[in-house]
C-alpha positions in Angstrom: 0.0 0.0 0.0 1.5 3.5 -1.0 0.4 5.2 2.7 2.4 2.5 4.6 5.6 2.7 2.2 5.7 6.6 1.7 4.4 7.1 5.3 5.0 10.5 6.8 8.2 9.7 8.6 9.7 8.0 5.5 10.8 10.7 4.5 10.5 9.5 1.2 7.9 11.4 -1.6 5.6 9.8 -3.3 5.9 10.0 -7.6 4.6 7.9 -10.3 6.1 9.7 -13.2 9.4 11.8 -14.1 9.3 15.7 -15.1 8.1 14.2 -19.3 5.4 11.7 -18.4 7.8 8.5 -17.9 6.5 6.3 -15.8 8.7 5.9 -12.9 7.1 3.8 -10.4 4.9 1.4 -12.3 4.0 -0.3 -9.0 1.9 2.2 -8.1 0.8 3.0 -12.1 -2.8 3.6 -11.5 -5.3 1.9 -13.4 -7.4 4.3 -15.3 -9.1 4.0 -18.2 -8.6 5.7 -21.3 -12.1 7.8 -21.4 -10.7 8.9 -18.1 -7.0 9.5 -18.4 -8.6 12.0 -21.8 -11.1 14.2 -19.6 -8.7 14.6 -17.2 -6.0 16.0 -19.6 -8.7 18.1 -21.1 -10.0 19.4 -17.4 -6.6 20.1 -16.7 -6.4 22.0 -19.5 -9.6 24.0 -19.6 -8.7 25.2 -16.3 -5.4 26.2 -17.3 -7.2 28.3 -20.0 -9.2 30.1 -18.4 -6.4 30.7 -15.4 -4.8 32.3 -18.0 -7.6 34.5 -19.4 -8.8 35.2 -16.2 -5.8 36.9 -14.9 -6.2 38.9 -18.2 -9.8 39.5 -17.8 -8.8 40.5 -14.1 -5.7 42.9 -15.6 -8.2 45.3 -18.5 -10.5 45.5 -15.3 -13.7 43.2 -16.5 -13.0 41.0 -13.3 -12.0 41.2 -9.8 -9.9 40.3 -7.7 -8.9 36.9 -8.8 -7.1 33.9 -7.4 -4.6 32.0 -10.5 -4.6 28.2 -10.3 -1.8 27.7 -12.9 0.9 25.5 -11.8 -1.4 23.6 -9.2 -3.9 21.6 -12.0 -2.5 17.7 -11.5 -3.1 19.0 -7.3 -6.6 19.0 -8.1 -7.8 17.1 -11.1 -6.0 13.8 -9.5 -7.7 13.4 -6.5 -11.5 14.7 -8.0 -11.0 11.8 -10.1 -10.2 9.5 -7.9 -13.6 10.5 -5.8 -17.0 9.5 -6.4 -19.9 11.1 -7.4 -21.7 11.3 -3.9 -18.3 12.4 -2.3 -18.2 16.6 -1.0 -15.6 19.2 -1.9 -14.6 21.7 0.7 -12.3 24.2 -1.2 -10.7 27.2 0.2 -10.1 29.6 -2.4 -7.7 28.5 -5.1 -9.5 25.5 -6.0 -11.3 25.8 -9.2 -9.6 22.6 -11.0 -11.3 20.8 -8.6 -14.3 23.2 -9.1 -14.3 22.6 -13.0 -14.4 18.3 -12.8 -16.8 17.8 -9.6 -19.6 19.9 -11.6 -19.2 23.6 -11.1 -19.9 25.3 -14.5 -17.0 27.7 -15.4 -20.1 30.1 -16.1 -20.2 29.4 -11.9 -17.2 29.8 -11.1 -16.9 32.9 -13.4 -19.2 34.9 -11.6 -18.3 34.2 -8.4 -14.4 36.2 -9.2 -17.2 38.9 -11.0 -18.6 39.6 -7.8 -22.3 38.0 -8.4 -23.7 35.9 -6.1 -24.3 33.8 -8.1 -22.0 31.8 -8.6 -22.2 30.2 -4.8 -24.9 28.8 -5.8 -24.4 25.3 -7.4 -27.2 23.0 -9.3 -28.6 19.8 -7.3 -25.8 17.5 -6.5 -22.9 18.9 -7.0 -21.8 18.2 -3.9 -19.2 21.0 -3.4 -19.2 24.3 -1.2 -18.9 27.9 -1.9 -15.5 29.5 -2.1 -14.5 30.2 1.3 -11.7 32.3 1.9 -11.3 32.8 5.8 -8.2 30.4 6.1 -9.0 27.4 7.7 -12.7 27.4 8.3 -12.7 24.5 5.2 -11.5 22.1 6.9 -13.5 22.6 10.4 -16.9 22.3 7.0 -15.1 19.1 5.8 -14.6 17.7 9.3 -18.4 18.2 9.4 -19.6 17.0 6.7 -17.6 13.6 6.8 -18.9 13.3 10.3 -22.2 13.2 9.1 -22.3 10.8 6.4 -20.7 8.9 9.2 -23.3 9.2 11.3 -25.5 8.7 7.9 -24.1 5.9 6.9 -23.3 6.3 4.0 -20.2 5.4 1.9 -19.3 8.5 1.0 -15.9 11.1 2.3 -15.1 15.3 2.4 -12.1 16.1 0.6 -10.7 19.3 1.7 -7.9 21.6 0.5 -5.7 23.8 2.6 -2.6 25.7 1.2 1.3 25.3 2.8 0.2 28.8 5.3 -3.0 27.3 6.0 -1.1 24.8 8.5 0.0 27.8 10.9 -3.7 28.4 11.7 -5.8 27.5 14.6 -8.0 25.8 12.1 -6.1 23.7 10.4 -5.5 22.3 13.6 -9.7 22.1 15.0 -10.4 20.4 11.8 -7.8 17.7 11.7 -8.0 17.1 15.5 -12.5 16.9 15.7 -12.2 14.6 12.3 -9.6 12.5 13.6 -10.7 11.6 17.2 -14.2 11.1 15.7 -12.7 8.6 12.6 -14.8 11.1 10.6 -13.9 10.1 6.3 -12.1 13.2 5.3 -9.3 13.6 3.3 -7.2 16.8 3.3 -5.2 18.0 0.9 -2.4 20.4 2.2 -1.6 22.0 -1.3 2.6 23.2 -0.7 2.7 25.6 -3.2 6.4 27.4 -1.8 4.5 30.1 -0.7 2.1 31.5 1.9 1.4 34.9 -0.3 4.7 36.7 0.1 6.2 33.9 3.3 8.8 31.0 1.6 7.7 27.7 3.3 11.2 27.7 5.4 9.6 30.5 7.6 6.1 28.7 7.7 6.9 25.7 9.6 10.1 23.9 11.6 8.7 20.7 10.7 10.7 18.3 8.2 7.9 18.4 5.9 3.7 19.1 6.0 3.2 15.8 5.9 4.6 14.3 9.2 1.9 16.8 11.0 -0.4 14.0 10.7 1.7 12.3 13.3 0.4 14.3 15.9 -3.5 13.7 14.7 -3.0 10.0 14.6 -3.4 9.7 11.4 -1.4 8.4 7.8 0.2 11.1 6.4 2.3 11.7 2.8 4.2 13.4 1.1 3.0 13.4 -3.4 4.6 15.1 -5.8 2.1 17.9 -6.4 2.7 17.8 -10.0 2.4 14.0 -10.8 -1.5 13.7 -12.1 -1.7 10.2 -12.0 0.7 10.5 -8.1 -2.1 12.5 -6.8 -4.5 10.1 -7.8 -3.1 7.0 -6.5 -2.7 8.7 -3.2 -6.2 10.0 -2.9 -8.1 6.5 -4.1 -6.6 5.0 -1.8 -7.5 7.1 0.4 -11.0 7.0 -0.4 -11.1 3.6 0.3 -9.6 2.9 3.6 -12.2 6.1 4.3 -14.7 4.6 3.2 -13.8 1.4 6.2 -14.1 3.4 8.7 -10.6 4.0 9.2 -10.8 7.4 9.6 -8.8 10.8 8.6 -5.6 11.1 5.7 -3.4 14.0 5.2 -1.6 14.4 2.3 1.0 17.2 1.3 0.3 18.1 -2.4 4.1 19.4 -3.0 4.0 21.9 -6.3 4.7 25.3 -6.5 2.2 28.4 -7.5 3.2 29.5 -11.1 1.5 33.0 -10.9 0.8 35.6 -8.3 -1.4 34.8 -5.3 -4.0 36.8 -6.1 -4.5 38.9 -9.0 -3.1 41.4 -6.3 0.2 40.5 -5.6 3.4 41.1 -7.5 5.7 37.3 -6.5 8.8 39.5 -8.2 8.9 40.4 -5.1 10.1 37.5 -3.2 10.8 35.1 -5.5 13.8 35.0 -7.9 13.1 34.4 -12.1 15.8 31.3 -12.0 13.5 29.2 -9.5 9.8 29.9 -11.6 12.0 29.0 -14.7 13.2 26.1 -12.9 9.4 25.0 -11.5 8.3 25.4 -15.4 9.9 22.7 -16.7 8.0 20.5 -13.9 4.6 21.9 -15.5 1.9 19.3 -14.8 0.2 20.1 -18.1 4.2 18.8 -20.0 4.4 15.9 -17.8 0.5 14.3 -18.2 0.7 14.9 -22.1 4.0 13.3 -22.3 2.5 10.0 -20.6 -0.5 10.7 -22.8 1.5 11.0 -26.2 2.9 7.9 -24.8 -0.1 5.9 -24.9 -0.4 7.0 -28.6 -3.8 9.2 -26.5 -2.0 12.2 -27.9 -0.4 14.2 -30.1 0.0 18.1 -31.6 -2.5 17.8 -33.5 -5.2 17.1 -31.0 -3.7 19.6 -28.7 -4.1 22.2 -31.1 -8.1 21.5 -32.0 -8.4 21.6 -28.0 -6.9 24.9 -27.2 -8.7 25.9 -29.8 -12.2 24.8 -28.8 -11.4 25.6 -24.8 -10.5 28.8 -25.4 -13.5 30.1 -27.2 -15.8 28.3 -24.6 -14.1 30.7 -22.4 -14.6 32.9 -24.1 -17.8 32.3 -25.2 -18.4 31.5 -21.3 -16.9 35.0 -19.9 -19.4 37.1 -22.2 -22.4 35.7 -20.2 -21.2 36.8 -17.9 -20.8 40.2 -18.3 -23.9 40.3 -19.2 -25.2 38.2 -16.5 -28.3 40.4 -14.0 -27.5 41.2 -10.9 -28.3 39.0 -8.2 -31.6 39.7 -6.2 -31.6 40.4 -2.7 -33.4 37.0 -1.9 -30.0 35.5 -3.4 -27.6 37.2 -1.7 -29.1 35.8 1.9 -31.0 32.7 1.0 -29.1 30.0 0.1 -25.8 29.9 3.3 -28.9 28.2 6.1 -31.7 25.8 4.9 -33.7 28.2 7.1 -32.9 31.8 8.1 -32.4 33.3 11.2 -34.0 35.5 12.9 -31.0 37.9 12.5 -30.4 37.3 8.7 -33.5 38.0 8.5 -33.5 41.4 10.2 -30.9 42.2 8.3 -32.1 41.7 5.2 -35.5 43.4 5.7 -33.2 46.4 6.7 -31.4 46.0 3.4 -34.9 45.8 2.0 -36.4 48.8 3.3 -33.2 50.6 2.4 -33.7 50.2 -1.2 -36.9 51.0 -1.2 -36.4 54.9 0.3 -33.5 54.4 -1.6 -35.5 54.5 -5.1 -37.7 56.7 -3.5 -35.4 59.4 -3.6 
């Protein structure tokens, strides 16, 4: 088993593919059918194009602050492909690739960053929570979802994401501690992208690895090459299996890199060198997965060009729809957080409606 051979104290990083897509760990190469492999690559490429276009839209003043995912697609697509339909995703704010694979439409994802509340309200059956900006809260949400599934006797899990910097926040500890104590079916993926905004990983924690933090919670931990989509798939698949057997939480450190800024409000050139970025560009998860697919005779340059053109057009057309979308109603702003609106929010809603009515009269 992967989790035993590469446990948190082994100081080994789990990897299936090298940087050009060659299988270097055939023992653990996951058995994924061709259709799924191609869908995984399609979604990685969609996330990349949507990400790069969103950055352009924001710079043009057509979108609000955006948190790019560029460079971290494998750390999100691999895990989502390993899940089942009934499983939950409790995200932070950099999980657009995971959103798209789990069933959130690109239009909804863009609506959120456009400032439209409809971007936080997903279709029935899409088991994804809205973007969570407060650092660490999503881990508690996932712990609650996982515990609820356990109480119901369901075989579903909850996956949550947090950054390397987020592991310094109290809510990470609280959520991990609760879920581990109650043996909840939760998988926590730490996207160690080397920086918490401008704070480098070396100044974030004294721990040699982030995965070794699992030891304190009494759960398995593993460090995985986060740019290797097959490695991420294989580990999450195994973590899901143990969770549905009642064996509880798994902590996964996805060792990856944020190729872009922390958000569009950030200038990464202030705190990191171009040489470092260029080194990681050679480890691009899309290059690696594309090489793997080419080796299996599933992909070539012609197919790549066709798909890039198709997805680029789709992204552009989607954003055009977002730009002409109607503003959300007051009901949509207030009514989708709780099943039953609390009295305090009812009061605030009534107050806001009265304010709007008075403004119209004046």
